[in-house]
Full PDB file with SEQRES, HELIX, SHEET, SSBOND, CRYST1, ORIGX, SCALE, CONECT and MASTER records, all heavy atoms in Angstrom:
SEQRES   1 A   50  MET ASN LYS ALA ILE MET ILE VAL GLY VAL GLY GLY GLN          
SEQRES   2 A   50  GLY THR LEU LEU ALA SER ARG ILE LEU GLY SER ALA LEU          
SEQRES   3 A   50  LEU SER GLN GLY TYR ASP VAL LYS VAL SER GLU VAL HIS          
SEQRES   4 A   50  GLY MET SER GLN ARG GLY GLY SER VAL VAL THR                  
HELIX    1 AA1 THR A   15  SER A   28  1                                  14    
HELIX    2 AA2 SER A   42  ARG A   44  5                                   3    
SHEET    1 AA1 2 VAL A   8  VAL A  10  0                                        
SHEET    2 AA1 2 SER A  47  VAL A  49 -1                                        
CRYST1    1.000    1.000    1.000  90.00  90.00  90.00 P 1           1          
ORIGX1      1.000000  0.000000  0.000000        0.00000                         
ORIGX2      0.000000  1.000000  0.000000        0.00000                         
ORIGX3      0.000000  0.000000  1.000000        0.00000                         
SCALE1      1.000000  0.000000  0.000000        0.00000                         
SCALE2      0.000000  1.000000  0.000000        0.00000                         
SCALE3      0.000000  0.000000  1.000000        0.00000                         
ATOM      1  N   MET A   1       0.820  -1.153   0.003  1.00  0.00           N  
ATOM      2  CA  MET A   1      -0.003   0.013  -0.017  1.00  0.00           C  
ATOM      3  C   MET A   1       0.885   1.250   0.004  1.00  0.00           C  
ATOM      4  O   MET A   1       1.788   1.350   0.789  1.00  0.00           O  
ATOM      5  CB  MET A   1      -0.909  -0.005   1.242  1.00  0.00           C  
ATOM      6  CG  MET A   1      -1.708   1.241   1.372  1.00  0.00           C  
ATOM      7  SD  MET A   1      -2.575   1.469   2.928  1.00  0.00           S  
ATOM      8  CE  MET A   1      -3.612   0.084   2.985  1.00  0.00           C  
ATOM      9  N   ASN A   2       0.625   2.172  -0.881  1.00  0.00           N  
ATOM     10  CA  ASN A   2       1.368   3.423  -0.935  1.00  0.00           C  
ATOM     11  C   ASN A   2       0.717   4.427   0.021  1.00  0.00           C  
ATOM     12  O   ASN A   2      -0.475   4.560   0.097  1.00  0.00           O  
ATOM     13  CB  ASN A   2       1.322   4.003  -2.383  1.00  0.00           C  
ATOM     14  CG  ASN A   2       2.107   3.151  -3.318  1.00  0.00           C  
ATOM     15  OD1 ASN A   2       3.095   2.485  -2.917  1.00  0.00           O  
ATOM     16  ND2 ASN A   2       1.715   3.165  -4.574  1.00  0.00           N  
ATOM     17  N   LYS A   3       1.535   5.157   0.696  1.00  0.00           N  
ATOM     18  CA  LYS A   3       1.064   6.222   1.604  1.00  0.00           C  
ATOM     19  C   LYS A   3       1.830   7.505   1.193  1.00  0.00           C  
ATOM     20  O   LYS A   3       2.947   7.465   0.803  1.00  0.00           O  
ATOM     21  CB  LYS A   3       1.361   5.895   3.013  1.00  0.00           C  
ATOM     22  CG  LYS A   3       0.551   4.689   3.523  1.00  0.00           C  
ATOM     23  CD  LYS A   3       0.765   4.461   4.964  1.00  0.00           C  
ATOM     24  CE  LYS A   3      -0.096   3.229   5.362  1.00  0.00           C  
ATOM     25  NZ  LYS A   3      -0.037   3.003   6.784  1.00  0.00           N  
ATOM     26  N   ALA A   4       1.133   8.606   1.425  1.00  0.00           N  
ATOM     27  CA  ALA A   4       1.728   9.932   1.090  1.00  0.00           C  
ATOM     28  C   ALA A   4       1.678  10.797   2.345  1.00  0.00           C  
ATOM     29  O   ALA A   4       0.740  10.702   3.112  1.00  0.00           O  
ATOM     30  CB  ALA A   4       1.014  10.589  -0.053  1.00  0.00           C  
ATOM     31  N   ILE A   5       2.705  11.648   2.500  1.00  0.00           N  
ATOM     32  CA  ILE A   5       2.749  12.602   3.592  1.00  0.00           C  
ATOM     33  C   ILE A   5       2.797  13.948   2.944  1.00  0.00           C  
ATOM     34  O   ILE A   5       3.633  14.194   2.076  1.00  0.00           O  
ATOM     35  CB  ILE A   5       3.938  12.352   4.511  1.00  0.00           C  
ATOM     36  CG1 ILE A   5       3.860  11.017   5.194  1.00  0.00           C  
ATOM     37  CG2 ILE A   5       4.103  13.460   5.491  1.00  0.00           C  
ATOM     38  CD1 ILE A   5       5.081  10.607   5.953  1.00  0.00           C  
ATOM     39  N   MET A   6       1.988  14.882   3.455  1.00  0.00           N  
ATOM     40  CA  MET A   6       2.044  16.242   2.938  1.00  0.00           C  
ATOM     41  C   MET A   6       2.252  17.171   4.159  1.00  0.00           C  
ATOM     42  O   MET A   6       1.577  17.016   5.158  1.00  0.00           O  
ATOM     43  CB  MET A   6       0.767  16.687   2.255  1.00  0.00           C  
ATOM     44  CG  MET A   6       0.788  18.040   1.646  1.00  0.00           C  
ATOM     45  SD  MET A   6      -0.714  18.573   0.826  1.00  0.00           S  
ATOM     46  CE  MET A   6      -0.703  17.418  -0.551  1.00  0.00           C  
ATOM     47  N   ILE A   7       3.241  18.009   4.067  1.00  0.00           N  
ATOM     48  CA  ILE A   7       3.516  19.002   5.116  1.00  0.00           C  
ATOM     49  C   ILE A   7       3.064  20.362   4.629  1.00  0.00           C  
ATOM     50  O   ILE A   7       3.476  20.779   3.543  1.00  0.00           O  
ATOM     51  CB  ILE A   7       5.026  18.986   5.466  1.00  0.00           C  
ATOM     52  CG1 ILE A   7       5.453  17.636   5.948  1.00  0.00           C  
ATOM     53  CG2 ILE A   7       5.304  20.079   6.532  1.00  0.00           C  
ATOM     54  CD1 ILE A   7       6.911  17.480   6.168  1.00  0.00           C  
ATOM     55  N   VAL A   8       2.198  20.991   5.341  1.00  0.00           N  
ATOM     56  CA  VAL A   8       1.619  22.284   4.934  1.00  0.00           C  
ATOM     57  C   VAL A   8       1.778  23.271   6.066  1.00  0.00           C  
ATOM     58  O   VAL A   8       1.612  22.963   7.225  1.00  0.00           O  
ATOM     59  CB  VAL A   8       0.110  22.117   4.591  1.00  0.00           C  
ATOM     60  CG1 VAL A   8      -0.500  23.430   4.181  1.00  0.00           C  
ATOM     61  CG2 VAL A   8      -0.099  21.066   3.555  1.00  0.00           C  
ATOM     62  N   GLY A   9       2.134  24.473   5.687  1.00  0.00           N  
ATOM     63  CA  GLY A   9       2.300  25.570   6.721  1.00  0.00           C  
ATOM     64  C   GLY A   9       2.367  26.911   6.080  1.00  0.00           C  
ATOM     65  O   GLY A   9       2.045  27.069   4.898  1.00  0.00           O  
ATOM     66  N   VAL A  10       2.760  27.900   6.835  1.00  0.00           N  
ATOM     67  CA  VAL A  10       2.885  29.273   6.394  1.00  0.00           C  
ATOM     68  C   VAL A  10       4.377  29.601   6.287  1.00  0.00           C  
ATOM     69  O   VAL A  10       5.190  29.098   7.108  1.00  0.00           O  
ATOM     70  CB  VAL A  10       2.150  30.232   7.397  1.00  0.00           C  
ATOM     71  CG1 VAL A  10       2.336  31.702   6.987  1.00  0.00           C  
ATOM     72  CG2 VAL A  10       0.689  29.884   7.439  1.00  0.00           C  
ATOM     73  N   GLY A  11       4.681  30.414   5.362  1.00  0.00           N  
ATOM     74  CA  GLY A  11       6.101  30.826   5.177  1.00  0.00           C  
ATOM     75  C   GLY A  11       6.744  31.251   6.506  1.00  0.00           C  
ATOM     76  O   GLY A  11       6.143  32.011   7.245  1.00  0.00           O  
ATOM     77  N   GLY A  12       7.940  30.700   6.741  1.00  0.00           N  
ATOM     78  CA  GLY A  12       8.650  31.077   7.976  1.00  0.00           C  
ATOM     79  C   GLY A  12       8.490  30.049   9.128  1.00  0.00           C  
ATOM     80  O   GLY A  12       9.107  30.205  10.140  1.00  0.00           O  
ATOM     81  N   GLN A  13       7.629  29.033   8.905  1.00  0.00           N  
ATOM     82  CA  GLN A  13       7.384  28.002   9.925  1.00  0.00           C  
ATOM     83  C   GLN A  13       8.310  26.846   9.857  1.00  0.00           C  
ATOM     84  O   GLN A  13       8.274  25.975  10.689  1.00  0.00           O  
ATOM     85  CB  GLN A  13       5.973  27.523   9.917  1.00  0.00           C  
ATOM     86  CG  GLN A  13       4.966  28.555  10.343  1.00  0.00           C  
ATOM     87  CD  GLN A  13       3.534  27.926  10.434  1.00  0.00           C  
ATOM     88  OE1 GLN A  13       3.199  27.097   9.621  1.00  0.00           O  
ATOM     89  NE2 GLN A  13       2.763  28.379  11.406  1.00  0.00           N  
ATOM     90  N   GLY A  14       9.167  26.789   8.837  1.00  0.00           N  
ATOM     91  CA  GLY A  14      10.096  25.677   8.706  1.00  0.00           C  
ATOM     92  C   GLY A  14       9.589  24.460   7.955  1.00  0.00           C  
ATOM     93  O   GLY A  14      10.154  23.367   8.113  1.00  0.00           O  
ATOM     94  N   THR A  15       8.576  24.617   7.150  1.00  0.00           N  
ATOM     95  CA  THR A  15       8.012  23.482   6.445  1.00  0.00           C  
ATOM     96  C   THR A  15       8.960  22.849   5.431  1.00  0.00           C  
ATOM     97  O   THR A  15       9.003  21.610   5.288  1.00  0.00           O  
ATOM     98  CB  THR A  15       6.677  23.825   5.728  1.00  0.00           C  
ATOM     99  OG1 THR A  15       6.897  24.905   4.849  1.00  0.00           O  
ATOM    100  CG2 THR A  15       5.624  24.170   6.711  1.00  0.00           C  
ATOM    101  N   LEU A  16       9.762  23.671   4.752  1.00  0.00           N  
ATOM    102  CA  LEU A  16      10.709  23.127   3.815  1.00  0.00           C  
ATOM    103  C   LEU A  16      11.820  22.360   4.504  1.00  0.00           C  
ATOM    104  O   LEU A  16      12.198  21.240   4.082  1.00  0.00           O  
ATOM    105  CB  LEU A  16      11.305  24.253   2.969  1.00  0.00           C  
ATOM    106  CG  LEU A  16      10.328  25.029   2.088  1.00  0.00           C  
ATOM    107  CD1 LEU A  16      11.000  26.157   1.373  1.00  0.00           C  
ATOM    108  CD2 LEU A  16       9.637  24.135   1.129  1.00  0.00           C  
ATOM    109  N   LEU A  17      12.345  22.885   5.591  1.00  0.00           N  
ATOM    110  CA  LEU A  17      13.338  22.182   6.395  1.00  0.00           C  
ATOM    111  C   LEU A  17      12.772  20.886   6.937  1.00  0.00           C  
ATOM    112  O   LEU A  17      13.423  19.828   6.911  1.00  0.00           O  
ATOM    113  CB  LEU A  17      13.832  23.061   7.507  1.00  0.00           C  
ATOM    114  CG  LEU A  17      14.825  22.443   8.475  1.00  0.00           C  
ATOM    115  CD1 LEU A  17      16.099  22.045   7.728  1.00  0.00           C  
ATOM    116  CD2 LEU A  17      15.154  23.392   9.622  1.00  0.00           C  
ATOM    117  N   ALA A  18      11.570  20.929   7.476  1.00  0.00           N  
ATOM    118  CA  ALA A  18      10.966  19.713   8.041  1.00  0.00           C  
ATOM    119  C   ALA A  18      10.792  18.652   6.961  1.00  0.00           C  
ATOM    120  O   ALA A  18      11.058  17.453   7.182  1.00  0.00           O  
ATOM    121  CB  ALA A  18       9.599  20.052   8.605  1.00  0.00           C  
ATOM    122  N   SER A  19      10.418  19.006   5.740  1.00  0.00           N  
ATOM    123  CA  SER A  19      10.226  18.012   4.658  1.00  0.00           C  
ATOM    124  C   SER A  19      11.572  17.425   4.246  1.00  0.00           C  
ATOM    125  O   SER A  19      11.681  16.277   3.993  1.00  0.00           O  
ATOM    126  CB  SER A  19       9.546  18.616   3.470  1.00  0.00           C  
ATOM    127  OG  SER A  19      10.323  19.642   2.891  1.00  0.00           O  
ATOM    128  N   ARG A  20      12.635  18.253   4.280  1.00  0.00           N  
ATOM    129  CA  ARG A  20      13.966  17.697   3.921  1.00  0.00           C  
ATOM    130  C   ARG A  20      14.468  16.765   4.974  1.00  0.00           C  
ATOM    131  O   ARG A  20      15.061  15.718   4.700  1.00  0.00           O  
ATOM    132  CB  ARG A  20      14.915  18.843   3.746  1.00  0.00           C  
ATOM    133  CG  ARG A  20      14.684  19.633   2.474  1.00  0.00           C  
ATOM    134  CD  ARG A  20      15.699  20.717   2.251  1.00  0.00           C  
ATOM    135  NE  ARG A  20      15.294  21.547   1.116  1.00  0.00           N  
ATOM    136  CZ  ARG A  20      15.127  22.841   1.144  1.00  0.00           C  
ATOM    137  NH1 ARG A  20      15.413  23.505   2.237  1.00  0.00           N  
ATOM    138  NH2 ARG A  20      14.742  23.489   0.084  1.00  0.00           N  
ATOM    139  N   ILE A  21      14.273  17.093   6.237  1.00  0.00           N  
ATOM    140  CA  ILE A  21      14.688  16.230   7.341  1.00  0.00           C  
ATOM    141  C   ILE A  21      13.934  14.906   7.317  1.00  0.00           C  
ATOM    142  O   ILE A  21      14.513  13.815   7.379  1.00  0.00           O  
ATOM    143  CB  ILE A  21      14.527  16.942   8.730  1.00  0.00           C  
ATOM    144  CG1 ILE A  21      15.527  18.060   8.830  1.00  0.00           C  
ATOM    145  CG2 ILE A  21      14.725  15.934   9.866  1.00  0.00           C  
ATOM    146  CD1 ILE A  21      15.314  19.001  10.016  1.00  0.00           C  
ATOM    147  N   LEU A  22      12.577  15.031   7.209  1.00  0.00           N  
ATOM    148  CA  LEU A  22      11.752  13.796   7.158  1.00  0.00           C  
ATOM    149  C   LEU A  22      12.052  12.922   5.945  1.00  0.00           C  
ATOM    150  O   LEU A  22      12.222  11.730   6.049  1.00  0.00           O  
ATOM    151  CB  LEU A  22      10.290  14.160   7.171  1.00  0.00           C  
ATOM    152  CG  LEU A  22       9.289  13.017   7.182  1.00  0.00           C  
ATOM    153  CD1 LEU A  22       9.466  12.179   8.404  1.00  0.00           C  
ATOM    154  CD2 LEU A  22       7.871  13.600   7.106  1.00  0.00           C  
ATOM    155  N   GLY A  23      12.258  13.597   4.772  1.00  0.00           N  
ATOM    156  CA  GLY A  23      12.621  12.868   3.585  1.00  0.00           C  
ATOM    157  C   GLY A  23      13.915  12.152   3.684  1.00  0.00           C  
ATOM    158  O   GLY A  23      14.056  10.954   3.323  1.00  0.00           O  
ATOM    159  N   SER A  24      14.927  12.791   4.301  1.00  0.00           N  
ATOM    160  CA  SER A  24      16.235  12.130   4.475  1.00  0.00           C  
ATOM    161  C   SER A  24      16.173  10.946   5.433  1.00  0.00           C  
ATOM    162  O   SER A  24      16.770   9.864   5.191  1.00  0.00           O  
ATOM    163  CB  SER A  24      17.250  13.167   5.008  1.00  0.00           C  
ATOM    164  OG  SER A  24      17.506  14.165   4.082  1.00  0.00           O  
ATOM    165  N   ALA A  25      15.400  11.123   6.521  1.00  0.00           N  
ATOM    166  CA  ALA A  25      15.256  10.031   7.451  1.00  0.00           C  
ATOM    167  C   ALA A  25      14.564   8.841   6.846  1.00  0.00           C  
ATOM    168  O   ALA A  25      14.965   7.674   7.008  1.00  0.00           O  
ATOM    169  CB  ALA A  25      14.429  10.458   8.697  1.00  0.00           C  
ATOM    170  N   LEU A  26      13.469   9.054   6.076  1.00  0.00           N  
ATOM    171  CA  LEU A  26      12.760   7.975   5.430  1.00  0.00           C  
ATOM    172  C   LEU A  26      13.592   7.291   4.354  1.00  0.00           C  
ATOM    173  O   LEU A  26      13.579   6.088   4.178  1.00  0.00           O  
ATOM    174  CB  LEU A  26      11.414   8.462   4.868  1.00  0.00           C  
ATOM    175  CG  LEU A  26      10.387   8.871   5.886  1.00  0.00           C  
ATOM    176  CD1 LEU A  26       9.191   9.536   5.281  1.00  0.00           C  
ATOM    177  CD2 LEU A  26       9.971   7.662   6.715  1.00  0.00           C  
ATOM    178  N   LEU A  27      14.332   8.137   3.623  1.00  0.00           N  
ATOM    179  CA  LEU A  27      15.212   7.557   2.575  1.00  0.00           C  
ATOM    180  C   LEU A  27      16.296   6.683   3.161  1.00  0.00           C  
ATOM    181  O   LEU A  27      16.599   5.581   2.619  1.00  0.00           O  
ATOM    182  CB  LEU A  27      15.895   8.753   1.822  1.00  0.00           C  
ATOM    183  CG  LEU A  27      16.646   8.394   0.541  1.00  0.00           C  
ATOM    184  CD1 LEU A  27      15.701   7.775  -0.502  1.00  0.00           C  
ATOM    185  CD2 LEU A  27      17.294   9.643  -0.049  1.00  0.00           C  
ATOM    186  N   SER A  28      16.821   7.032   4.307  1.00  0.00           N  
ATOM    187  CA  SER A  28      17.848   6.201   4.977  1.00  0.00           C  
ATOM    188  C   SER A  28      17.247   4.883   5.493  1.00  0.00           C  
ATOM    189  O   SER A  28      17.993   3.906   5.690  1.00  0.00           O  
ATOM    190  CB  SER A  28      18.518   6.957   6.098  1.00  0.00           C  
ATOM    191  OG  SER A  28      17.663   7.109   7.186  1.00  0.00           O  
ATOM    192  N   GLN A  29      15.955   4.843   5.643  1.00  0.00           N  
ATOM    193  CA  GLN A  29      15.272   3.603   6.079  1.00  0.00           C  
ATOM    194  C   GLN A  29      14.821   2.728   4.914  1.00  0.00           C  
ATOM    195  O   GLN A  29      14.122   1.752   5.094  1.00  0.00           O  
ATOM    196  CB  GLN A  29      14.027   3.969   6.936  1.00  0.00           C  
ATOM    197  CG  GLN A  29      14.405   4.633   8.259  1.00  0.00           C  
ATOM    198  CD  GLN A  29      15.200   3.734   9.152  1.00  0.00           C  
ATOM    199  OE1 GLN A  29      14.790   2.561   9.360  1.00  0.00           O  
ATOM    200  NE2 GLN A  29      16.319   4.191   9.697  1.00  0.00           N  
ATOM    201  N   GLY A  30      15.141   3.216   3.669  1.00  0.00           N  
ATOM    202  CA  GLY A  30      14.793   2.403   2.521  1.00  0.00           C  
ATOM    203  C   GLY A  30      13.502   2.768   1.791  1.00  0.00           C  
ATOM    204  O   GLY A  30      13.076   2.086   0.864  1.00  0.00           O  
ATOM    205  N   TYR A  31      12.807   3.802   2.253  1.00  0.00           N  
ATOM    206  CA  TYR A  31      11.556   4.202   1.614  1.00  0.00           C  
ATOM    207  C   TYR A  31      11.808   4.902   0.360  1.00  0.00           C  
ATOM    208  O   TYR A  31      12.862   5.604   0.151  1.00  0.00           O  
ATOM    209  CB  TYR A  31      10.743   5.098   2.544  1.00  0.00           C  
ATOM    210  CG  TYR A  31      10.117   4.375   3.719  1.00  0.00           C  
ATOM    211  CD1 TYR A  31      10.826   4.236   4.935  1.00  0.00           C  
ATOM    212  CD2 TYR A  31       8.842   3.873   3.634  1.00  0.00           C  
ATOM    213  CE1 TYR A  31      10.270   3.611   6.011  1.00  0.00           C  
ATOM    214  CE2 TYR A  31       8.268   3.216   4.694  1.00  0.00           C  
ATOM    215  CZ  TYR A  31       9.002   3.095   5.892  1.00  0.00           C  
ATOM    216  OH  TYR A  31       8.424   2.428   6.934  1.00  0.00           O  
ATOM    217  N   ASP A  32      10.870   4.861  -0.607  1.00  0.00           N  
ATOM    218  CA  ASP A  32      10.951   5.625  -1.850  1.00  0.00           C  
ATOM    219  C   ASP A  32      10.418   7.001  -1.535  1.00  0.00           C  
ATOM    220  O   ASP A  32       9.271   7.215  -1.157  1.00  0.00           O  
ATOM    221  CB  ASP A  32      10.082   4.916  -2.899  1.00  0.00           C  
ATOM    222  CG  ASP A  32      10.131   5.651  -4.231  1.00  0.00           C  
ATOM    223  OD1 ASP A  32      11.161   6.291  -4.555  1.00  0.00           O  
ATOM    224  OD2 ASP A  32       9.127   5.548  -4.979  1.00  0.00           O  
ATOM    225  N   VAL A  33      11.306   8.001  -1.650  1.00  0.00           N  
ATOM    226  CA  VAL A  33      10.958   9.360  -1.239  1.00  0.00           C  
ATOM    227  C   VAL A  33      11.100  10.344  -2.405  1.00  0.00           C  
ATOM    228  O   VAL A  33      11.992  10.293  -3.171  1.00  0.00           O  
ATOM    229  CB  VAL A  33      11.947   9.820  -0.102  1.00  0.00           C  
ATOM    230  CG1 VAL A  33      11.673  11.276   0.280  1.00  0.00           C  
ATOM    231  CG2 VAL A  33      11.866   8.930   1.107  1.00  0.00           C  
ATOM    232  N   LYS A  34      10.075  11.167  -2.535  1.00  0.00           N  
ATOM    233  CA  LYS A  34      10.113  12.271  -3.500  1.00  0.00           C  
ATOM    234  C   LYS A  34       9.666  13.539  -2.788  1.00  0.00           C  
ATOM    235  O   LYS A  34       8.735  13.527  -2.034  1.00  0.00           O  
ATOM    236  CB  LYS A  34       9.119  11.995  -4.661  1.00  0.00           C  
ATOM    237  CG  LYS A  34       9.535  10.804  -5.544  1.00  0.00           C  
ATOM    238  CD  LYS A  34       8.513  10.374  -6.454  1.00  0.00           C  
ATOM    239  CE  LYS A  34       8.907   9.191  -7.301  1.00  0.00           C  
ATOM    240  NZ  LYS A  34       9.283   8.030  -6.520  1.00  0.00           N  
ATOM    241  N   VAL A  35      10.457  14.599  -2.946  1.00  0.00           N  
ATOM    242  CA  VAL A  35      10.159  15.875  -2.301  1.00  0.00           C  
ATOM    243  C   VAL A  35       9.936  16.928  -3.375  1.00  0.00           C  
ATOM    244  O   VAL A  35      10.771  17.047  -4.292  1.00  0.00           O  
ATOM    245  CB  VAL A  35      11.266  16.278  -1.325  1.00  0.00           C  
ATOM    246  CG1 VAL A  35      10.986  17.598  -0.697  1.00  0.00           C  
ATOM    247  CG2 VAL A  35      11.457  15.204  -0.226  1.00  0.00           C  
ATOM    248  N   SER A  36       8.894  17.662  -3.264  1.00  0.00           N  
ATOM    249  CA  SER A  36       8.597  18.765  -4.151  1.00  0.00           C  
ATOM    250  C   SER A  36       8.086  19.925  -3.345  1.00  0.00           C  
ATOM    251  O   SER A  36       7.493  19.715  -2.280  1.00  0.00           O  
ATOM    252  CB  SER A  36       7.566  18.333  -5.191  1.00  0.00           C  
ATOM    253  OG  SER A  36       7.240  19.412  -6.050  1.00  0.00           O  
ATOM    254  N   GLU A  37       8.343  21.131  -3.757  1.00  0.00           N  
ATOM    255  CA  GLU A  37       7.922  22.256  -2.968  1.00  0.00           C  
ATOM    256  C   GLU A  37       7.251  23.313  -3.832  1.00  0.00           C  
ATOM    257  O   GLU A  37       7.601  23.540  -4.962  1.00  0.00           O  
ATOM    258  CB  GLU A  37       9.129  22.852  -2.207  1.00  0.00           C  
ATOM    259  CG  GLU A  37      10.255  23.235  -3.100  1.00  0.00           C  
ATOM    260  CD  GLU A  37      11.522  23.536  -2.327  1.00  0.00           C  
ATOM    261  OE1 GLU A  37      12.000  22.693  -1.571  1.00  0.00           O  
ATOM    262  OE2 GLU A  37      12.048  24.622  -2.494  1.00  0.00           O  
ATOM    263  N   VAL A  38       6.226  23.924  -3.223  1.00  0.00           N  
ATOM    264  CA  VAL A  38       5.527  25.026  -3.811  1.00  0.00           C  
ATOM    265  C   VAL A  38       5.569  26.149  -2.767  1.00  0.00           C  
ATOM    266  O   VAL A  38       4.938  26.000  -1.723  1.00  0.00           O  
ATOM    267  CB  VAL A  38       4.071  24.677  -4.194  1.00  0.00           C  
ATOM    268  CG1 VAL A  38       3.375  25.878  -4.783  1.00  0.00           C  
ATOM    269  CG2 VAL A  38       4.065  23.515  -5.183  1.00  0.00           C  
ATOM    270  N   HIS A  39       6.246  27.235  -3.049  1.00  0.00           N  
ATOM    271  CA  HIS A  39       6.382  28.255  -2.015  1.00  0.00           C  
ATOM    272  C   HIS A  39       6.381  29.686  -2.626  1.00  0.00           C  
ATOM    273  O   HIS A  39       7.105  30.537  -2.186  1.00  0.00           O  
ATOM    274  CB  HIS A  39       7.595  28.040  -1.123  1.00  0.00           C  
ATOM    275  CG  HIS A  39       8.874  27.916  -1.917  1.00  0.00           C  
ATOM    276  ND1 HIS A  39       9.695  28.988  -2.168  1.00  0.00           N  
ATOM    277  CD2 HIS A  39       9.445  26.857  -2.482  1.00  0.00           C  
ATOM    278  CE1 HIS A  39      10.761  28.599  -2.813  1.00  0.00           C  
ATOM    279  NE2 HIS A  39      10.642  27.289  -3.059  1.00  0.00           N  
ATOM    280  N   GLY A  40       5.561  29.919  -3.601  1.00  0.00           N  
ATOM    281  CA  GLY A  40       5.574  31.209  -4.303  1.00  0.00           C  
ATOM    282  C   GLY A  40       5.304  32.380  -3.411  1.00  0.00           C  
ATOM    283  O   GLY A  40       5.813  33.463  -3.552  1.00  0.00           O  
ATOM    284  N   MET A  41       4.352  32.197  -2.442  1.00  0.00           N  
ATOM    285  CA  MET A  41       3.949  33.319  -1.578  1.00  0.00           C  
ATOM    286  C   MET A  41       4.599  33.289  -0.186  1.00  0.00           C  
ATOM    287  O   MET A  41       4.285  34.051   0.650  1.00  0.00           O  
ATOM    288  CB  MET A  41       2.433  33.264  -1.396  1.00  0.00           C  
ATOM    289  CG  MET A  41       1.627  33.552  -2.654  1.00  0.00           C  
ATOM    290  SD  MET A  41       1.709  35.302  -3.091  1.00  0.00           S  
ATOM    291  CE  MET A  41       0.778  36.001  -1.783  1.00  0.00           C  
ATOM    292  N   SER A  42       5.538  32.379   0.027  1.00  0.00           N  
ATOM    293  CA  SER A  42       6.044  32.185   1.356  1.00  0.00           C  
ATOM    294  C   SER A  42       6.735  33.447   1.923  1.00  0.00           C  
ATOM    295  O   SER A  42       6.721  33.645   3.133  1.00  0.00           O  
ATOM    296  CB  SER A  42       7.074  31.055   1.408  1.00  0.00           C  
ATOM    297  OG  SER A  42       8.167  31.314   0.567  1.00  0.00           O  
ATOM    298  N   GLN A  43       7.293  34.270   1.093  1.00  0.00           N  
ATOM    299  CA  GLN A  43       7.962  35.474   1.575  1.00  0.00           C  
ATOM    300  C   GLN A  43       6.945  36.478   2.137  1.00  0.00           C  
ATOM    301  O   GLN A  43       7.310  37.384   2.902  1.00  0.00           O  
ATOM    302  CB  GLN A  43       8.812  36.141   0.487  1.00  0.00           C  
ATOM    303  CG  GLN A  43       9.972  35.363   0.024  1.00  0.00           C  
ATOM    304  CD  GLN A  43       9.627  34.200  -0.915  1.00  0.00           C  
ATOM    305  OE1 GLN A  43       8.514  34.107  -1.427  1.00  0.00           O  
ATOM    306  NE2 GLN A  43      10.546  33.313  -1.161  1.00  0.00           N  
ATOM    307  N   ARG A  44       5.685  36.368   1.773  1.00  0.00           N  
ATOM    308  CA  ARG A  44       4.673  37.245   2.232  1.00  0.00           C  
ATOM    309  C   ARG A  44       3.717  36.656   3.273  1.00  0.00           C  
ATOM    310  O   ARG A  44       2.617  37.139   3.449  1.00  0.00           O  
ATOM    311  CB  ARG A  44       3.875  37.774   1.036  1.00  0.00           C  
ATOM    312  CG  ARG A  44       4.715  38.598   0.109  1.00  0.00           C  
ATOM    313  CD  ARG A  44       3.853  39.154  -1.052  1.00  0.00           C  
ATOM    314  NE  ARG A  44       4.650  39.384  -2.215  1.00  0.00           N  
ATOM    315  CZ  ARG A  44       4.800  38.588  -3.243  1.00  0.00           C  
ATOM    316  NH1 ARG A  44       4.146  37.428  -3.262  1.00  0.00           N  
ATOM    317  NH2 ARG A  44       5.594  38.851  -4.255  1.00  0.00           N  
ATOM    318  N   GLY A  45       4.134  35.544   3.858  1.00  0.00           N  
ATOM    319  CA  GLY A  45       3.254  34.886   4.855  1.00  0.00           C  
ATOM    320  C   GLY A  45       2.180  33.985   4.190  1.00  0.00           C  
ATOM    321  O   GLY A  45       1.264  33.582   4.883  1.00  0.00           O  
ATOM    322  N   GLY A  46       2.358  33.691   2.929  1.00  0.00           N  
ATOM    323  CA  GLY A  46       1.408  32.812   2.243  1.00  0.00           C  
ATOM    324  C   GLY A  46       1.675  31.328   2.521  1.00  0.00           C  
ATOM    325  O   GLY A  46       2.563  30.994   3.281  1.00  0.00           O  
ATOM    326  N   SER A  47       0.931  30.513   1.886  1.00  0.00           N  
ATOM    327  CA  SER A  47       1.017  29.069   2.168  1.00  0.00           C  
ATOM    328  C   SER A  47       2.247  28.417   1.518  1.00  0.00           C  
ATOM    329  O   SER A  47       2.798  28.889   0.515  1.00  0.00           O  
ATOM    330  CB  SER A  47      -0.229  28.333   1.667  1.00  0.00           C  
ATOM    331  OG  SER A  47      -0.267  28.479   0.240  1.00  0.00           O  
ATOM    332  N   VAL A  48       2.698  27.374   2.151  1.00  0.00           N  
ATOM    333  CA  VAL A  48       3.856  26.535   1.658  1.00  0.00           C  
ATOM    334  C   VAL A  48       3.367  25.082   1.756  1.00  0.00           C  
ATOM    335  O   VAL A  48       2.890  24.673   2.760  1.00  0.00           O  
ATOM    336  CB  VAL A  48       5.115  26.754   2.517  1.00  0.00           C  
ATOM    337  CG1 VAL A  48       6.199  25.825   2.064  1.00  0.00           C  
ATOM    338  CG2 VAL A  48       5.549  28.168   2.515  1.00  0.00           C  
ATOM    339  N   VAL A  49       3.526  24.364   0.677  1.00  0.00           N  
ATOM    340  CA  VAL A  49       3.141  22.954   0.623  1.00  0.00           C  
ATOM    341  C   VAL A  49       4.388  22.197   0.138  1.00  0.00           C  
ATOM    342  O   VAL A  49       4.982  22.541  -0.877  1.00  0.00           O  
ATOM    343  CB  VAL A  49       2.012  22.691  -0.341  1.00  0.00           C  
ATOM    344  CG1 VAL A  49       1.701  21.184  -0.388  1.00  0.00           C  
ATOM    345  CG2 VAL A  49       0.788  23.505   0.082  1.00  0.00           C  
ATOM    346  N   THR A  50       4.796  21.165   0.885  1.00  0.00           N  
ATOM    347  CA  THR A  50       5.927  20.321   0.448  1.00  0.00           C  
ATOM    348  C   THR A  50       5.472  18.885   0.439  1.00  0.00           C  
ATOM    349  O   THR A  50       4.584  18.518   1.154  1.00  0.00           O  
ATOM    350  CB  THR A  50       7.135  20.443   1.357  1.00  0.00           C  
ATOM    351  OG1 THR A  50       6.798  20.017   2.668  1.00  0.00           O  
ATOM    352  CG2 THR A  50       7.659  21.886   1.364  1.00  0.00           C  
TER     353      THR A  50                                                      
MASTER        0    0    0    2    2    0    0    6  352    1    0    4          
END                                                                             
């Protein structure tokens, strides 16, 4: 069964860092990991999805 994790937050909350840390940890455990980021408005307090 495939499972997906989505980390969502507001710019400045560390969502990009959290996704990189979680992705690295899962990758080291042998999971198939893909990380993508959308952060066009993050500099203005807008949403960030990784």
